[in-house]
C-alpha positions as CSV (number, residue, x, y, z in Angstrom):
1,X,90.9,211.3,116.7
2,X,90.1,211.5,120.5
3,X,86.6,209.4,120.0
4,X,88.1,206.7,118.3
5,X,90.8,206.2,121.4
6,X,88.0,206.3,123.7
7,X,85.6,203.8,121.8
8,X,89.0,201.4,121.1
9,X,89.2,201.2,125.3
10,X,86.1,200.8,125.8
11,X,86.7,197.5,123.5
12,X,89.7,196.2,125.4
13,X,88.1,196.6,128.6
14,X,86.7,193.7,130.3
15,X,83.1,193.7,129.8
16,X,80.9,194.3,133.4
17,X,78.6,191.5,134.4
18,X,75.5,192.1,136.2
19,X,74.8,189.1,138.6
20,X,72.3,188.4,141.2
21,X,70.5,186.0,143.2
22,X,66.4,185.0,144.3
23,X,65.4,182.4,146.8
24,X,61.8,181.0,147.0
25,X,60.3,178.9,149.2
26,X,57.4,176.6,147.4
27,X,54.9,175.4,149.7
28,X,50.9,174.8,149.8
29,X,48.5,176.5,152.3
30,X,48.4,174.0,154.8
31,X,52.0,172.0,155.3
32,X,52.5,169.0,158.2
33,X,55.5,167.6,159.4
34,X,57.4,165.1,157.6
35,X,55.7,166.9,154.1
36,X,58.8,167.7,152.3
37,X,58.4,171.6,150.6
38,X,60.8,173.2,148.0
39,X,63.7,175.6,148.2
40,X,64.6,177.3,144.9
41,X,67.5,179.0,144.6
42,X,67.9,180.8,140.9
43,X,71.2,182.6,139.8
44,X,70.7,185.6,137.2
45,X,73.3,187.4,135.1
46,X,73.3,189.5,132.1
47,X,76.5,187.1,130.7
48,X,77.5,184.1,131.6
49,X,78.6,182.4,135.3
50,X,82.0,180.9,135.7
51,X,82.4,179.4,137.9
52,X,79.0,177.4,137.7
53,X,76.8,178.6,140.9
54,X,77.1,175.8,143.9
55,X,74.4,175.9,146.4
56,X,74.7,178.1,148.8
57,X,75.2,177.8,152.8
58,X,72.3,179.2,154.9
59,X,70.7,178.5,158.7
60,X,67.4,176.5,159.0
61,X,65.5,176.2,161.4
62,X,62.9,173.9,162.7
63,X,63.6,171.7,159.4
64,X,66.5,169.9,157.4
65,X,67.6,169.6,153.9
66,X,66.6,166.3,152.1
67,X,69.2,164.3,150.3
68,X,66.5,164.0,147.0
69,X,68.4,165.0,143.6
70,X,66.4,167.5,141.9
71,X,67.8,168.5,138.1
72,X,68.4,172.5,137.6
73,X,66.9,174.1,135.5
74,X,67.9,177.0,133.0
75,X,65.5,180.3,132.8
76,X,65.5,183.3,131.4
77,X,64.2,187.2,131.8
78,X,63.9,190.4,130.4
79,X,64.3,193.9,133.4
80,X,64.7,196.8,132.1
81,X,65.5,195.9,128.8
82,X,68.4,193.3,129.3
83,X,68.0,190.0,129.0
84,X,69.1,188.1,131.8
85,X,70.0,184.1,131.8
86,X,69.6,181.9,134.8
87,X,69.8,178.8,136.6
88,X,67.5,177.4,139.2
89,X,68.6,175.0,141.8
90,X,66.4,173.2,144.3
91,X,66.4,171.1,147.3
92,X,63.9,169.6,149.9
93,X,63.7,170.3,152.9
94,X,61.0,169.0,155.8
95,X,60.2,169.8,158.9
96,X,59.8,167.1,161.1
97,X,58.0,168.5,164.2
98,X,55.0,171.4,164.7
99,X,56.1,175.0,164.6
100,X,57.6,177.3,162.2
101,X,59.8,175.9,159.1
102,X,62.3,179.3,159.2
103,X,64.9,180.6,156.8
104,X,66.2,182.9,158.3
105,X,67.9,186.2,156.2
106,X,70.9,186.1,155.0
107,X,73.7,188.0,152.9
108,X,75.3,186.0,149.6
109,X,78.5,187.4,147.9
110,X,78.8,186.3,144.3
111,X,82.3,186.2,142.7
112,X,83.5,185.7,139.3
113,X,87.0,185.9,137.8
114,X,87.7,189.3,136.3
115,X,84.5,191.0,138.2
116,X,84.1,193.0,141.5
117,X,82.3,190.5,144.1
118,X,78.4,191.5,144.2
119,X,76.9,190.8,147.6
120,X,72.8,190.2,147.9
121,X,71.2,190.4,150.2
122,X,67.9,187.3,150.4
123,X,64.8,188.2,152.8
124,X,63.4,186.1,156.1
125,X,61.4,183.2,154.7
126,X,58.9,181.1,157.2
127,X,56.3,178.8,156.8
128,X,53.8,177.4,160.2
129,X,53.8,173.7,160.5
130,X,51.0,172.2,162.5
131,X,49.7,168.5,163.0
132,X,46.7,167.6,161.5
133,X,43.5,166.9,164.1
134,X,42.9,163.0,164.6
135,X,46.7,162.0,164.6
136,X,47.5,158.7,166.6
137,X,51.0,157.6,166.4
138,X,53.1,160.8,165.4
139,X,55.7,158.2,164.4
140,X,53.6,156.2,161.9
141,X,52.2,159.4,160.6
142,X,52.5,159.6,156.7
143,X,51.8,162.5,154.9
144,X,51.8,161.5,150.7
145,X,49.7,163.1,148.2
146,X,48.9,159.6,146.2
147,X,49.3,156.4,147.6
148,X,49.0,153.2,146.5
149,X,48.7,149.6,148.3
150,X,49.8,146.4,146.7
151,X,50.5,142.5,147.8
152,X,51.8,138.9,146.5
153,X,51.8,136.2,148.9
154,X,53.7,132.7,147.1
155,X,53.5,129.5,148.4
156,X,57.2,127.3,148.0
157,X,56.6,123.6,148.7
158,X,58.9,121.1,149.3
159,X,57.7,118.7,146.6
160,X,55.6,118.4,143.6
161,X,52.3,118.7,145.4
162,X,50.6,122.0,146.3
163,X,49.3,121.1,149.2
164,X,50.9,123.3,152.4
165,X,52.9,120.9,155.0
166,X,54.3,121.8,158.0
167,X,58.0,123.0,156.7
168,X,57.0,124.5,153.8
169,X,57.3,128.7,152.7
170,X,54.7,131.5,152.9
171,X,56.2,134.5,151.5
172,X,54.0,137.6,151.4
173,X,55.5,140.7,149.7
174,X,54.0,144.0,150.9
175,X,54.7,147.1,148.1
176,X,54.1,150.9,148.8
177,X,54.3,153.6,146.6
178,X,53.6,157.0,147.5
179,X,54.3,160.6,146.0
180,X,55.5,163.6,148.0
181,X,57.7,161.0,150.3
182,X,61.2,159.4,150.8
183,X,61.0,155.7,151.7
184,X,62.0,155.9,155.2
185,X,58.8,157.6,155.9
186,X,56.9,154.4,155.4
187,X,56.6,152.6,158.3
188,X,56.8,148.4,158.8
189,X,53.3,146.8,157.8
190,X,54.4,142.7,158.2
191,X,54.9,141.4,161.3
192,X,55.0,137.6,162.9
193,X,52.0,135.8,163.3
194,X,51.5,132.8,166.1
195,X,52.5,129.2,165.2
196,X,55.1,130.1,162.6
197,X,58.6,130.9,162.3
198,X,59.6,134.4,160.1
199,X,62.0,135.2,158.0
200,X,62.4,138.9,157.4
201,X,63.8,140.2,153.9
202,X,65.7,143.8,154.1
203,X,63.2,146.0,152.7
204,X,64.1,147.4,149.2
205,X,63.9,150.7,148.7
206,X,63.6,153.1,145.2
207,X,62.5,156.5,144.2
208,X,59.9,157.0,141.5
209,X,60.7,159.2,138.9
210,X,58.4,161.4,136.0
211,X,59.0,161.0,132.5
212,X,61.6,164.0,133.1
213,X,63.6,162.2,135.2
214,X,61.8,164.1,138.3
215,X,62.0,162.8,142.4
216,X,58.0,162.2,142.3
217,X,57.8,159.8,145.4
218,X,59.1,156.5,146.9
219,X,58.6,152.8,146.7
220,X,59.3,150.8,149.9
221,X,58.9,146.7,149.0
222,X,58.7,144.7,152.1
223,X,59.2,141.2,152.6
224,X,58.0,138.5,155.0
225,X,58.1,134.5,155.1
226,X,56.4,132.7,156.9
227,X,57.3,129.0,157.7
228,X,54.2,127.2,159.4
229,X,56.0,124.5,161.9
230,X,53.1,122.2,162.7
231,X,50.0,121.3,161.3
232,X,46.4,123.6,161.7
233,X,45.9,127.1,159.8
234,X,48.3,129.5,158.9
235,X,46.0,133.0,158.9
236,X,47.7,136.1,157.1
237,X,45.9,139.5,159.0
238,X,45.0,142.0,156.6
239,X,46.4,144.9,156.5
240,X,45.3,148.7,157.1
241,X,47.6,151.7,156.7
242,X,46.0,155.1,157.3
243,X,47.8,158.2,155.9
244,X,47.2,161.1,155.4
245,X,46.6,162.8,152.1
246,X,47.9,166.3,151.4
247,X,46.4,166.9,148.3
248,X,42.6,166.9,149.9
249,X,43.6,167.6,153.3
250,X,41.9,164.2,154.8
251,X,42.6,161.0,156.3
252,X,42.7,158.1,154.2
253,X,43.2,154.6,154.7
254,X,44.4,152.0,152.3
255,X,44.0,148.5,153.1
256,X,45.1,144.9,151.7
257,X,43.1,141.4,152.3
258,X,44.3,138.7,155.0
259,X,44.5,135.2,153.8
260,X,43.6,131.8,155.2
261,X,45.7,128.4,154.4
262,X,45.3,125.0,155.9
263,X,48.6,123.4,156.7
264,X,48.6,119.9,156.8
265,X,51.5,117.3,158.6
266,X,55.4,117.1,158.1
267,X,56.3,115.4,154.8
268,X,58.2,112.0,155.8
269,X,61.6,112.0,155.8
270,X,62.4,114.8,156.8
271,X,61.1,116.6,153.3
272,X,60.1,119.4,155.0
273,X,63.0,120.5,155.9
274,X,64.4,122.0,152.1
275,X,62.4,123.1,149.3
276,X,63.2,121.0,146.1
277,X,62.8,122.5,142.5
278,X,60.9,120.8,140.0
279,X,63.7,121.0,137.0
280,X,64.7,117.5,137.4
281,X,68.5,118.8,137.7
282,X,69.1,115.9,140.6
283,X,68.8,113.0,138.1
284,X,71.3,114.4,135.6
285,X,73.4,114.8,138.2
286,X,73.2,111.3,139.5
287,X,73.3,110.1,135.6
288,X,76.7,111.9,135.2
289,X,78.4,110.6,138.5
290,X,77.8,107.1,137.5
291,X,79.2,108.1,134.1
292,X,82.4,110.0,135.3
293,X,82.6,106.3,137.7
294,X,82.8,103.9,135.0
295,X,85.1,106.2,132.8
296,X,87.6,105.7,135.4
297,X,87.1,102.3,135.9
298,X,87.5,101.5,132.3
299,X,90.9,103.8,131.8
300,X,92.0,101.8,135.1
301,X,91.3,98.5,133.3
302,X,93.1,99.2,130.4
303,X,96.5,100.8,131.9
304,X,96.4,97.9,134.7
305,X,100.3,96.9,133.0
306,X,101.3,100.5,133.3
307,X,100.2,100.5,137.3
308,X,101.6,97.6,137.6
309,X,105.4,98.5,136.1
310,X,104.8,102.1,138.2
311,X,104.3,100.2,141.3
312,X,107.3,97.7,140.7
313,X,110.1,100.9,140.0
314,X,108.2,102.8,143.2
315,X,108.9,99.7,145.6
316,X,112.5,99.3,143.7
317,X,113.5,103.1,144.2
318,X,112.0,103.2,147.7
319,X,114.2,99.9,148.8
320,X,117.5,101.5,147.5
321,X,116.3,104.9,148.9
322,X,116.4,103.1,152.6
323,X,119.7,100.4,151.7
324,X,122.6,100.8,153.7
325,X,125.7,101.5,151.9
326,X,129.2,100.4,153.1
327,X,131.6,103.4,153.4
328,X,135.3,102.6,152.8
329,X,137.9,102.8,156.2
330,X,138.9,106.1,156.6
331,X,142.3,105.5,158.7
332,X,144.7,103.3,157.4
333,X,145.2,99.5,159.4
334,X,148.8,99.5,159.4
335,X,150.3,102.2,160.2
336,X,152.1,100.5,163.6
337,X,154.1,98.3,161.2
338,X,156.9,101.2,160.1
């Protein structure tokens, strides 16, 4: 009987779930400034998470957390014959200067409803960050595991011919795709050239994702429009981008060829001041305006008598409104005869 009561008490008592947390710094053998590395925080339990785990707050020296979203992962393990379930949270951290990327030791307390708090000591993690040999411009230093460079040059003419005149537009779009970086690390590549005015469009930055939706890198699309103001020759210079290959630990140079285009005199009558399309919409607009005017004149002709009557009525009403009206005298005239 006593054994049955003990078993019943054990059955109704709340279960004591075990909790744990681990921290890892995923880094390659060599790390350079500006190269993102990952910090992984894994929450473990032999029961369930209530509430769901969140990224803990801890100090990072000589580095900063990136806002790049990374997907969470569900893990499992066996420890001392017990099955554990885990949720792995990851974020990128980047050191922007040479030194030691340091994550000091920290204590983190885990809490769960109806459970006593659990305090876990996380050990110190660190990694040395060193500039590679041959750095010439630290502000334009670009580390990446892979990089491609492409361009598109388009001419916009004010008329239907294919000759480039002064006042036409030459648009150059350069696209950089790189893995292992953020878009803000890609330096500016297009600049103004003599003999032209320029119009710079806002760069378009996007993230490169894998098939599972994981962030792999970034893409930057830079657009510059050249407006030649005089006859002559416009020369778009070649582009060279020197970048550090973090996968092979060596310098690489990505290149794009330039282009030379002759420019003739501006078109007569100021045609160069506006870029015209080739869809023929101007002709249709002119035809529609003429038709609308013709219909309006026909309506006026067929309703001319009605218009005449309306004008007479308005004229008569206007005359009546302004015609003075004689008022009767308000004081008696024969008061003194009595």
